[in-house]
C-alpha positions, 0 to 999 in steps of 0.5 A: 490110188484109194478113192473115198470110199475105198474103191480104186481111182482111174478111168472108170466110175462117176466123173465126180467120184473120180475127181474127188478121189483124185483131189483128196489124194493130192491135195494130202500128199502135195497140199492145197497150193502145190494141187492145181485143177489140172493135176487132178484132172490128169489123176482122174482122167478127165479132160480139164474142161470137164472139171467145171461141169463138177465142181465151181472152182479147187476151193469148192472140191476142197470143200467137198473132199472135207466134208467127204472125209467126215462122211466117211468117217462118221459112216465108218463108225455107225456101220461098226457099231451097227456090225458090233452090236455093242450093248454097253458104252465101252463095246461102243468106244472099242468098235467106233476108234477101231473103225475110226482108225482103221480109215486113217490108216487107210487115208493117212493123208486125211489129218493133213488135209483138214489141218490145212483147211482150219487155214484155207477154210476155217468155217468148214475146219470148225464144221467138221469137228463140230459134226464128229463132237455132235455124234460123240455127245448125243451117244455120251449122254445115252450111255450117262442116262444108262449108267454106263459113265459119270453122269458128272461131266458134261457130253461136250467135254467128253466128246472133245476128250473122244475127239483129241484122242482120236485125232493125235492117236491117229496121226501118231499112227497111221500119218506119221508111220506111213499108215501102219495101223494103230497097234492092238497094244496101244489101241487097248490102252486108250481103251483101258484109260477111257475105262478107268480114267487116270485116276490115283490107284491108292498109295503114291508109288515111293520113289527111292532117292538116287544115293551117291556113294559116299566119296571118302577123302583120304587122311592126310596126317602132318608130320607134326601132328604125330602123337607123341608117346605119354611122358611116364 
C-alpha cells in the first residue's frame, strides 16, 4: 500500500502516518461510508483502541486525508518547479502539470476521495480547490507581469482553467485507466493548448458536402407514346 508520502504502509513508521495511509487507500477503494475505524486500524496494524489517541473520529481522519492529498500535490509541484529551474511560464506549466499527473497516477483513488468530500465535508471540498487555485493564480499573475501570458485575463479564471485541466485529464488517464501514466502525446497536446489557446488558425476549414450519387430512374416508354414517322 502506498502512503501519502510514497512509503510502504505496514507495521513500521509513526502510528498517525500509518493510519492516514490506510485511511486514504480504503476511502478511495471502498468509499467513506463502507470503511470503518476498525478497517483502518487493521490495515495499519494498529489496535482499534489506539486510533483515538491520534484522531477524534472517522470524520476527523477523513478531513486529514483530504488535506494531506492537497499538501502532497502542492509539494510535488513545488519540488518539480525547483528541480526544473523553469524560467518561463510554459516551462513552469510543463513541470507542474507533469508532477501533478504523475502523483495522481501513483494514487488514482485521490479523485474519488475528493469527489466524496463534496457531500461529506463540503467546506473541506471547497478549501481543497481554493488552496490549489490560490497558488495557480499567484503564478499566473507573476507570468502576466513578466509578459509571458496575456494580461487581459483574470488570474483566478486562468487558475480555475488549470484546475479543471488537471482534474479531468488526470482523472481520465489516472483513475479511469487503473493508474496509467498520462501519455506523453496527451500531455503534449494539453501543453500545446495552454500555449496557443484555441484561436482559429486563419481560414476556416472547407468541408465538402457529401453528395449522394444521382440515381437515374429507367425510362418507361408506353407503347402508345412511341412517335410515329412523319407523313411524307
